[in-house]
N, C-alpha and C positions, 0 to 999 in steps of 0.2 A: 911830371908831379901834375897834381890837379886842386883846384881850386873847390872848395864848398863854401856856399854864402846861403845863412838862416837867418831869416827874417821873424825875428822872434816878438813878442808883445812888450818885454820888457828891456830885450838887447839884442844887437843883431851878432852873430858869431860867426866866424870865419876860421875854415882849416885848412892845411894843404897837407895833402897825404902824398904818397910816393907811389910807383907803379906795383909796389907788393901791397900796398893799401895801409902802410904804416904814417900815422899821424906824425909830421914832424914839426908842425906849426900849428900854434891857435891865437885868436884875438878876439877881442868884442869890444863893443861901444853901443852905451845906454841908452835907452828909449825912454818917453816918458807918456803916459796916459794923460789923456784931457776928458772930465765927466763934466758938460756943464749944464747937464739936468740930469735928474733922476733918472737911471735906465743906461744913461746913454753912456756911451764909450767910444770914444776917437781919438786919432791922429790924425798927423801933416804926412802926405806922402812924401813929402820934402825932406822933412825930418830921418825917414828911413833911407834915402838917397844920402844925405850927410853921415849918417852913422855908419851905414852899410862901408863907403867909401873910407872913412875912417878905419874901421876895423878891416879894410884888405889893407890899406897904406901899415897898418901896424904888424903884418908879417914880416917877415925877413927879405928886404929887397933882394937877396943874391936867392933866395927860392922863387919869390915871384916872378921873377926872370926867366925861370925855368917851367912854367906853370903851361902845360896841354890844353885844357879845358876847364872850363867853367860850369858848375851846377849850381842849382838854385832852389833854395825850401824856403819857406814861410808860412806863418800863422794862417790859418784857413779861412774863409767864410767874409772875409771884408769886402766891404764896397768900393771901389776906386770908381769915379764919375768923372769921365773927361769930353770935353766938348770935340767941336770938328779940328782943331787945330792942337788936339793931344792935351790940353792946357785941362788941369786937375779944377774941378767945379766946389767941391766942398770937402770938408775933411773927410777922411776915410772913415767908414761905420763898420765896427768891426764886430769881432766874433764874439764877444761877451756884453753886445750891445743889445740891451731887451725892449726896447722902445716898440717894435715891429709885432709885439705880440697879437696884437687885433689884426694887423695885415695877414697872419699865417692863415687865419679862419677864412679870411677873404680868398686868399690865392687857393686854399682847397675848393670853397665851391667855385670859382673860376675855372678850374683844372679839377675837375673829379677824379681823374686818372691819374694825378700827379703820384702819389704813394706806389701805384703799379709802377708806375715809367721810372722814378726815380729812386724805387725802392727806401724811403724816407717819408716821416712825419713832416710836415710844416714847421720850422721853431723859430723863434726871433732870431738866434744866432744867424740861421742861412742868409745867403746873399740875397736870393728873390724876394722872402717878405720884405726886407729894406728898399727895395726898389720900388714895392708897391707903397711904401711909407712916403718915400721922396714924392713919387708921383701924386699921392692924396695930400702931402702936408708942405711939399715943396715943389708946386707944378712947373714953375718958370725955372727951376733949375733940372728937373726933367724934360722939359722940354727941349734943351741944349745935349741930352745924352747922345752921344755918339759911340761912344764905346767905354765897358765897363771891363775892369781887370780886376783880378785878384791882387793881394799887397806884393808878393814876389814877381808879379810879373810887372807891374809897375818898375821895379828895377831892370828889368828885361828892355824893358821899352825904352827908358834913360839910356843905357850902354848901348843898347844894338839898332833901337829903331822897331823892332820888330811886335807887334801883337800877337802872344801867344801864348799857352800854358798846359798844363798836363792833366791826362785823365782821372788823377787822383784828386789833386785841387779842385777842378772843374765839377768832382761830385759834389762837394759841399755847397756847392752855389743851387742845388733844386730844382738846374734847366739843363742837365744831364741825363740821358737815357744811360744808364749804369750798366745795361745788361749790353748794350750794342757801343758802347764809350763814343758816343757822338750825342752832341746837342740835340733838345728835345724841340721841335719848331709848335709843338701843342702846349705846353710849359710857360716857353717863352712868351707866347701868343697871350697869356694869360697876365703877363706882365705887361702886355703890347711893347713887346722887344721884338727881335728878329735875330736869325744867326748873325747878320751883318755888323750885328752892335757886338756880337761875341769874339772873342781871339781865337785864333787856331787852334786845333785841340791837337795832343802830340801824345805820344806814350812819353814815360820819364826818362830814358834813354837816350832819344832823339834829338838831331840835333835841330835849334829853331833858327840860328843862326848865328852871328860873331861880334866880338866886341866891335863896337867904330875906333876908328882911329884916334878920335879925342879922346875919348872913354878908357882906350889901353893906355894912353899916356899919361892919361889923369891919374891911373890905379898903378901905373908901375908894372903894367903885363904886357905881353906878347900880344896881338891880334887874335886870339883863339877862339874856336867854337864855346859857343853857349847851350847847355844841354835844357832839355824839357824840365827836369826834376820832379819835387812833388811836393806835395802841402806835408806840412810841419811831420805829424805822423806815420803816414807815409814812408819819407825820407828818415825819420829816426828808426824804424824799422827794419828799413835797408841797412842803416848804419850799426845796428845790432844784430845783423843776420836773420832776420825774420822775414824769411820768402817763401815757405813751403807752408801749405794745410797744416792747421794745429799748432804752430810756432805763432808763440805769442811775445808782446812786449807789455810793461806798465810804464807811463812815462810821467814822471813828476815834473811837473813844473809850473807856470803858473796857472794852468788848467791839468787836470788828469785825464789820463787814458789809457782803457786796457783796450788792446788791439789783438785780434786773432786772423790770421791768412786762412782765407777758404778758396776751396778749389772753384767753388763758382758762386754766382751771385744768389745769395741769401740773403733777404731783405726780410724783416721783422719791427716795421714802423711802428707799430701800436705800441709799443713798450718803449720810444723813445731810443731802440737801439739805430746808430747808423749801419749802413750797407754802402761800402765805395770802392771803387776800383783801386787798385794795390798799383803802384808807381812803376811797376814792372807788366810787361805784356800779357794778357789771358790769365791774371792774377786779379782776385778779389778780398775784400778785408771786411770784417765788422769790428765796430766801434761802440765803448761805451764812455760816452763824454760825463764827466764834471767839472763845471767851473771856475773852481777855485779848490786846488791842492796844495802845491807848495808855497803858492802865493798866502794862502788862508794861515798855513802855518807861521807864516812872515809877518803877516799882520798881527796877530796874539802875541808872536815876539816882541812885537814893537809895543802893542798895549800893555805888556808885563814889563817894559821898560830894560828890555836888553839892547845891550850896545850893538848886536849884530846875529843874525840867524844862527849862525856858528855856535856862539854863546849859549842862544836859547834851546838849543839841541842838545848840548853838553850838559846845560843844568837838566833837561828832561830825562837824559838818560841815567845823569847821578840819581835823580830823585827817584827813578822807577816807578812812577804810579802817577795816575790822575788823580787818585783821592775821590773816586767815583763821580769825578765833574764828568758830565757828559757835553760834547761841542755839536752844533750842526755846523757846517764848513760852508752852509751856502751865503757865500759872502755877494755871489753877484747872479741869484737864482741858480738854477740849476738844469739839466738836460736831462741824462738816462739817470734815475727810469722815471722820474717826475713832470718834465717838461714844464717847467713852474718858473717864470720869470722874476717871479713874483716872492722867490721863495728867500728867506733871510738865515743870516748865524743867530747861533744863539747857545748861550751857556746854560747849562740846568745841574743844580746840584753844588753850588757854590756855599760853603760855609765861611765862618770869621776865622777858619781854620785854613783855608785854601793859600795854598801857596802862587807865584807866579809860575815856577817849574812845572804845579801839578795843571795850571792854564795849559801852558805847552804841550806837555803830555797828553791832554785831551784833546786838543787839537790834533796830534800825530794820531789819535786812536780816532777821531772822528772823521778825519781823510779815509783810513783803512776801513771805516762802516761802510762810507760812501763808495769806495770801491767793491765789497761784499754784493752791495745793491747791485751795479754797473754788471759785475760776474753771473750772478746770478739770470739778469737779463739777457747777457748773451748764449749762457748756456741753454736759455728756454728758447732762444732762435737756433740752435744747432750749432754753436760754437764749441770748439774744442781747444784745449791747453796743453800741450801737451809738454811742451816748454817754455818757461817764461823769463824774458831777462826784463830789469830795471833799467829805464834810461831817463835823461834829465837830470836838472841840477840837483833834485831832493834826492838821486844815487850818490849822493857822496855821502848820508848817512846811513849806514848799515845798521844802526838802533832802530831805526824806522822800518828798515827792513825787516826786524824780528816782528817787529807790530803787525806788520801789512802780511807777513808771509803766514803768520799765527791767525789774523782774521779770515784772509782767505785758507785758510787750512791747507797751503801748497806753498814747493819751495820754490825761491827765487834766487834769479843769477845774477850777480855783479861785475859785469867786464870791463875789461879796460877801454877807456875813451866814452864810458857810458854817458859820461856829463855833455858829452860834443854831438850826441845822437843826430841829429838830423843832417847837421852840416856836413856829418862824414857823410852821411847817407847822399846828400847832393854830390860830393866828392866822388862816391863810388859810383853811380850814376854818370857824371861824368868821363869817370875811366871805362866805363861799359861802351858809353855811345861813340869816345873816339876811338879806341882802342879795339873795337869790337870783343870787348872780352865779355867771357861767358859768367853769368850770372852766380853759377857754382860756384866759380872760383876767385870771384870779386866778391862776393858778400858771403865770406865766411864768416859765422861769429866770433867776433874778439875771444883771446884767451878768458877763462873766467878767472876773477881776480879775487871774489868769494861767494860761497853759496850758502844764503842764510836759509833753515829748515825753521818749520812749523815748532813753537814750543807748547808742548801737549798742555802744560795747566793754562797757558795764556789763552788758546784755541777753545779749552773749554767755558775759561773766563769769558771771554767776548762773543762766546757764541748767547750764553745768559745776558750780557751787556747790550746785545745787540737787537735784541728784540722791543728794548725797555727805548732805544736810542730812537729806531724806527718809529716806536710808538710818541717818540717827544715829536716827531714833523710831524704826523699824521694832528697829534691834539694841537697843534698850533698853526697850521696852513694855513686857518682860515683867518687868522689875525693879522696873515700877510696878502691882504685883498689890492687889489688893482686901487681904491682909493687911499688905503693907508698906504702902499708903497711910492704912489703922486703926491 
């Protein structure tokens, strides 16, 4: 048995798989965001530990007793700042926090080679600009920083005592030389940091340590090896069997990510596309990232008065149309392709006849249109899409899949276990690392539950509506300036 733990933004998910990769049990525990100021997004690392331990203990006791290895996955880019005693200095600044927008320009000025070394443009969500913000705005905290960890790696520290991370998660810091898969002294120096402050970097399937006796007892687990793991998107791709160049995944979670595997480092920072290490050795990937995906639909569902997202999805499907309403899903700013932390959500085309179901339907379409923008940016960067699997919580709705497939004009596969993607990927990495199993045998795609093909009528309709939708953002972006957002 192998345990996978995925530290998300809204919850922690855990799974146990057997030697053949079959999911035997799943559990989750909720998390909550704190937004104390505009553009800020924070969580307390101790809340992650409590939720993760609850989600592990919620798994059947007899299965936990048979676990042979633990793999970690988690939300990327978060800044966990620790002092000389390993104590947390402040709440973690998360991936969807936009406060460091000015620090991005400062960082690129301090490190002119940043885009060449990291393959990515400095954007507020990345870790490095956050540290520059802390240095300028909380200097007393910055002076105490002895270690910087990513979210999932704080769980590792608590459970094993080890300061370690993996190359896929480290890629999202803007401190990694992504081509050589090692920390860059040049970029770290721009942050007034050094490699001593960074955790050791491992490939995804490598063992970084083992559970302490106290942690194992508390979690009801044997003292087992802990694997480096992966950032949530890389781990989710592995969970979906996306490991070969051209294979892709479309993740529908709090954020939305279009992910495609590449055979080498293929950066294109000018269009805000990401180029990162995959969580497998000698493999890289590209990503288009939107900051609000399923979370945007859930927010609209709440605003429209539905008791649950499931009720909203069902109502949208029954209604079958947005009735001409357009929705910009930029509830927390946007990355690919706009790199605009001040971008805002908006409805356009409302009438006295607009129904709540039409609003939800327009949200489903708006997220789909944002994915088209991201896909186009990756294609211009040399990305390929030979086969695309849908993963994440939004994978539960195949009706949304019809909208997505039609907007993207490409087929989408829905596989068994797609909702648990990153946790499954983390467990698979543990299986590979502990058993020295092959990637080919371990990371086979799960059986296809359904395949959603583009609807020709919708594809033509969406092509026409996409241009109006894009024009809506261009016509309103000047209204979401820094002054207004503040």
